[in-house]
ZAMARGU-4260 file (C-alpha; in steps of 0.2 Angstrom, whole numbers, plus 5000, padded with zeros to 4 digits):
<rodrens>
0) 5299/5572/5855 | 5284/5561/5847 | 5268/5565/5855 | 5248/5559/5854 | 5232/5570/5856
5) 5218/5561/5867 | 5208/5552/5851 | 5225/5544/5846 | 5229/5537/5862 | 5213/5529/5865
10) 5213/5520/5846 | 5231/5513/5851 | 5224/5507/5867 | 5211/5498/5857 | 5224/5490/5845
15) 5235/5485/5858 | 5224/5474/5865 | 5222/5465/5849 | 5241/5464/5847 | 5248/5458/5863
20) 5253/5467/5881 | 5273/5471/5880 | 5272/5484/5866 | 5258/5492/5876 | 5268/5491/5891
25) 5282/5498/5885 | 5277/5509/5872 | 5273/5523/5886 | 5290/5519/5894 | 5298/5523/5879
30) 5287/5537/5873 | 5292/5546/5893 | 5309/5543/5889 | 5309/5549/5872 | 5299/5564/5877
35) 5313/5567/5891 | 5327/5566/5881 | 5320/5575/5866 | 5315/5590/5879 | 5331/5592/5888
40) 5346/5586/5875 | 5338/5595/5861 | 5350/5611/5866 | 5365/5603/5865 | 5360/5594/5850
45) 5357/5611/5841 | 5374/5617/5847 | 5382/5601/5840 | 5373/5602/5824 | 5376/5622/5821
50) 5393/5620/5825 | 5396/5604/5813 | 5388/5612/5800 | 5401/5627/5802 | 5415/5614/5804
55) 5411/5604/5788 | 5416/5618/5776 | 5434/5623/5786 | 5443/5616/5771 | 5436/5629/5759
60) 5439/5642/5771 | 5457/5635/5774 | 5460/5639/5756 | 5455/5655/5754 | 5460/5663/5770
65) 5478/5653/5770 | 5481/5654/5752 | 5498/5662/5754 | 5504/5650/5767 | 5497/5635/5758
70) 5501/5637/5738 | 5514/5644/5727 | 5515/5647/5709 | 5520/5629/5699 | 5538/5633/5693
75) 5549/5626/5679 | 5564/5626/5692 | 5567/5609/5702 | 5562/5611/5718 | 5577/5613/5733
80) 5582/5599/5742 | 5569/5595/5757 | 5584/5596/5768 | 5586/5614/5764 | 5569/5618/5765
85) 5568/5611/5782 | 5584/5620/5786 | 5577/5636/5781 | 5560/5633/5793 | 5573/5628/5808
90) 5581/5645/5806 | 5565/5655/5806 | 5560/5646/5820 | 5577/5641/5833 | 5568/5639/5849
95) 5556/5626/5843 | 5560/5608/5842 | 5555/5598/5825 | 5542/5586/5827 | 5539/5582/5808
100) 5539/5588/5790 | 5525/5586/5777 | 5532/5589/5760 | 5525/5598/5745 | 5511/5586/5739
105) 5509/5595/5722 | 5518/5607/5713 | 5507/5621/5719 | 5508/5617/5738 | 5521/5623/5751
110) 5531/5610/5761 | 5524/5610/5780 | 5539/5608/5793 | 5529/5606/5811 | 5536/5611/5829
115) 5534/5607/5845 | 5533/5622/5854 | 5533/5623/5873 | 5525/5639/5874 | 5509/5633/5866
120) 5494/5623/5873 | 5494/5603/5872 | 5490/5597/5854 | 5496/5614/5846 | 5510/5614/5837
125) 5518/5628/5826 | 5519/5626/5807 | 5532/5633/5794 | 5527/5634/5778 | 5542/5634/5764
130) 5542/5637/5746 | 5549/5621/5739 | 5556/5629/5724 | 5565/5645/5734 | 5566/5638/5753
135) 5559/5654/5759 | 5546/5654/5773 | 5530/5659/5767 | 5522/5661/5784 | 5522/5652/5802
140) 5504/5646/5810 | 5497/5638/5826 | 5492/5621/5820 | 5481/5609/5830 | 5479/5591/5832
145) 5486/5574/5823 | 5479/5583/5806 | 5487/5598/5809 | 5472/5609/5808 | 5474/5627/5801
150) 5467/5642/5815 | 5451/5642/5808 | 5447/5626/5808 | 5455/5623/5824 | 5445/5637/5832
155) 5428/5627/5825 | 5433/5612/5831 | 5437/5615/5848 | 5419/5625/5847 | 5410/5610/5842
160) 5420/5598/5853 | 5421/5608/5869 | 5415/5625/5868 | 5430/5632/5872 | 5429/5627/5889
165) 5443/5614/5890 | 5437/5595/5897 | 5423/5604/5904 | 5416/5607/5888 | 5418/5591/5881
170) 5404/5584/5892 | 5392/5593/5882 | 5396/5586/5864 | 5398/5569/5876 | 5381/5571/5881
175) 5373/5574/5866 | 5381/5560/5855 | 5377/5548/5870 | 5359/5552/5869 | 5358/5556/5849
180) 5356/5536/5847 | 5343/5532/5860 | 5330/5547/5854 | 5333/5541/5836 | 5329/5524/5839
185) 5315/5526/5850 | 5309/5539/5839 | 5306/5525/5826 | 5300/5511/5837 | 5286/5525/5841
190) 5284/5529/5824 | 5282/5513/5815 | 5270/5507/5829 | 5260/5523/5825 | 5260/5520/5806
195) 5255/5502/5807 | 5241/5505/5818 | 5236/5519/5807 | 5240/5508/5791 | 5249/5525/5780
200) 5267/5526/5773 | 5281/5527/5786 | 5292/5537/5773 | 5280/5551/5768 | 5271/5565/5779
205) 5252/5565/5779 | 5249/5579/5763 | 5231/5584/5771 | 5234/5582/5790 | 5235/5600/5800
210) 5239/5606/5817 | 5248/5594/5827 | 5244/5579/5818 | 5254/5587/5802 | 5269/5591/5814
215) 5271/5573/5820 | 5268/5567/5801 | 5284/5579/5797 | 5294/5574/5814 | 5290/5556/5810
220) 5295/5555/5794 | 5312/5566/5795 | 5317/5555/5808 | 5315/5541/5799 | 5324/5547/5784
225) 5340/5554/5794 | 5340/5539/5807 | 5354/5532/5800 | 5365/5544/5800 | 5360/5551/5815
230) 5366/5534/5823 | 5382/5534/5812 | 5387/5551/5820 | 5383/5546/5838 | 5394/5531/5836
235) 5407/5540/5827 | 5406/5554/5839 | 5407/5544/5854 | 5424/5538/5848 | 5432/5556/5850
240) 5422/5558/5868 | 5430/5559/5884 | 5424/5547/5895 | 5415/5536/5884 | 5429/5536/5871
245) 5442/5527/5883 | 5429/5514/5883 | 5427/5512/5867 | 5448/5512/5866 | 5448/5498/5878
250) 5434/5489/5870 | 5445/5489/5852 | 5460/5485/5862 | 5452/5470/5870 | 5446/5462/5854
255) 5462/5468/5846 | 5453/5481/5834 | 5467/5496/5836 | 5474/5502/5822 | 5490/5495/5816
260) 5506/5506/5816 | 5523/5505/5807 | 5536/5499/5819 | 5551/5510/5820 | 5561/5499/5831
265) 5578/5496/5824 | 5585/5477/5826 | 5604/5473/5829 | 5618/5486/5833 | 5615/5504/5831
270) 5624/5512/5817 | 5627/5529/5814 | 5623/5542/5803 | 5608/5548/5794 | 5605/5549/5775
275) 5593/5564/5778 | 5574/5569/5771 | 5578/5568/5754 | 5584/5549/5754 | 5570/5544/5767
280) 5556/5552/5755 | 5563/5543/5740 | 5562/5526/5749 | 5545/5530/5754 | 5541/5533/5735
285) 5551/5517/5730 | 5536/5507/5742 | 5523/5517/5734 | 5520/5527/5749 | 5517/5544/5738
290) 5504/5559/5739 | 5502/5567/5753 | 5514/5561/5768 | 5521/5567/5784 | 5539/5560/5789
295) 5543/5560/5808 | 5561/5559/5813 | 5569/5546/5824 | 5562/5546/5840 | 5582/5542/5847
300) 5594/5529/5845 | 5589/5514/5838 | 5573/5522/5829 | 5569/5524/5812 | 5561/5536/5802
305) 5540/5534/5800 | 5534/5539/5785 | 5513/5540/5784 | 5502/5545/5769 | 5490/5559/5775
310) 5476/5556/5761 | 5458/5556/5771 | 5449/5554/5755 | 5442/5539/5745 | 5451/5529/5742
315) 5458/5528/5759 | 5480/5533/5758 | 5487/5528/5774 | 5501/5515/5772 | 5519/5518/5780
320) 5535/5514/5780 | 5549/5515/5792 | 5566/5520/5784 | 5583/5516/5793 | 5590/5533/5795
325) 5610/5526/5793 | 5607/5516/5777 | 5590/5523/5771 | 5583/5506/5769 | 5565/5501/5773
330) 5564/5490/5787 | 5545/5490/5790 | 5528/5493/5779 | 5510/5493/5784 | 5497/5492/5773
335) 5479/5500/5773 | 5474/5485/5765 | 5480/5474/5777 | 5471/5483/5793 | 5458/5474/5803
340) 5440/5476/5796 | 5436/5485/5812 | 5451/5496/5810 | 5446/5501/5792 | 5430/5505/5798
345) 5435/5517/5811 | 5446/5526/5799 | 5431/5528/5786 | 5419/5533/5801 | 5430/5546/5807
350) 5435/5554/5790 | 5416/5552/5784 | 5411/5561/5801 | 5422/5575/5796 | 5417/5577/5779
355) 5432/5572/5773 | 5430/5554/5764 | 5421/5560/5748 | 5424/5578/5746 | 5409/5590/5743
360) 5396/5576/5742 | 5401/5570/5760 | 5398/5589/5765 | 5383/5590/5759 | 5376/5575/5765
365) 5382/5581/5783 | 5373/5598/5780 | 5356/5588/5775 | 5356/5578/5792 | 5360/5592/5803
370) 5347/5601/5795 | 5337/5588/5797 | 5341/5587/5815 | 5336/5603/5819 | 5319/5600/5810
375) 5317/5587/5822 | 5322/5598/5837 | 5310/5612/5830 | 5294/5602/5828 | 5299/5591/5845
380) 5297/5607/5854 | 5281/5614/5845 | 5272/5600/5848 | 5278/5599/5866 | 5274/5617/5869
385) 5254/5613/5861 | 5251/5598/5870 | 5234/5598/5878 | 5235/5598/5898 | 5244/5613/5903
390) 5242/5632/5904 | 5262/5637/5898 | 5268/5622/5890 | 5262/5604/5887 | 5261/5590/5899
395) 5271/5576/5896 | 5267/5558/5893 | 5259/5549/5909 | 5270/5543/5923 | 5272/5527/5930
400) 5273/5518/5913 | 5288/5505/5919 | 5276/5498/5934 | 5266/5490/5918 | 5280/5483/5911
405) 5281/5463/5915 | 5295/5459/5925 | 5301/5445/5911 | 5303/5461/5899 | 5308/5475/5913
410) 5323/5464/5920 | 5333/5461/5905 | 5329/5481/5901 | 5337/5486/5918 | 5351/5475/5914
415) 5356/5483/5897 | 5353/5500/5903 | 5365/5498/5917 | 5378/5490/5906 | 5376/5505/5894
420) 5375/5518/5906 | 5392/5511/5913 | 5400/5511/5896 | 5392/5529/5891 | 5394/5538/5909
425) 5387/5554/5903 | 5371/5545/5897 | 5370/5534/5913 | 5371/5551/5926 | 5359/5561/5914
430) 5348/5546/5914 | 5347/5546/5935 | 5344/5566/5933 | 5329/5561/5923 | 5321/5548/5935
435) 5327/5561/5951 | 5315/5574/5940 | 5302/5562/5936 | 5301/5556/5953 | 5300/5573/5960
440) 5287/5578/5949 | 5275/5564/5953 | 5279/5568/5974 | 5274/5586/5969 | 5259/5581/5959
445) 5253/5569/5974 | 5255/5583/5987 | 5247/5594/5975 | 5232/5583/5973 | 5233/5577/5994
450) 5231/5597/5996 | 5215/5597/5986 | 5206/5582/5994 | 5210/5590/6010 | 5203/5607/6003
455) 5187/5598/5999
</rodrens>
């Protein structure tokens, strides 16, 4: 939400005459778009930033709140067979359908047995936590999503994603993610143009500035420092969005950038028998699919067990194998190292967005980014409220900027905006709303000026 005072504007006009007409025509348009997006989208960004900061530390909260369910004391006794542990969980949830099993990855972890439950909302599961040494069920909790988020993380996740309002609530986060990159790039362009004109440092605020100039100095320098992070959060956030996310999925499919999956289809005649979960886990370990894994039972005849690593930290552990239930033989292997680069980037990007990729350093970086974003919003609103030209709030940048953009420049801009608006529907609709609002404000201003002229 960069703004200028009248002296600065006159200086820029003089500078533009020396540098050429293109930026002189584009700058007011960029400034007005930056203004509208900043003023009207910022509240959604505040919600996303605050809820995101809360989400970052939910892994630590889970460890404390659900310590009894997640952990057991290490024992010198061998663990009970995995099939026995699963049988105990099934006895505790006789009406639910077994969906997956996550064997205890360390000597102090419980085994998680995950059930589909008809009485739960979509994407929710019921997970039984079993002591691997005694096969006692230590607790049953509702979990959410593919990551089997525990109740606290699930609640914060749904707050961040959609304010607990279902699909309608998800529009807020999509709107924020759709505009964040536009606001960031527009702010960078405005800041670089201003600093080059004044021949001042791009990366540091002015130490002796005061008033609005001081606010703008901190606003611009902070925005530049965190711009890469904001672009990253915007791009990765859009992959989860309701409408743009579907377009991203279609684009990845068209470019063959999907995440590979291990094939659980069995070839040849279907053989009877089931070697059990212990043999399946041993077969996966023999192929170096170790650590935290999830075992999914066969979906039906002619299907194999699927065993997938679930480690989300660096280096990523996402290898998978398929195991024949009749023989215990591995029939397919999928290595993360063989993923297409785009699929790897998507995995790393999502995990970094969630604060999981590099552990605590990743979490702290996200907190700094969100703090910087909140600083930008606070300084931007303050500059707007103190801008000259209005009794209550500051006036927006001048209207009619698009009329001064040369046709050879305006035409490709219109095409690009139309394509982006189609790919990011929430951005397209909100941009249309900005244009309608701008037209209404212009009509009101002209009508007021006409009434004043008649009064004279």
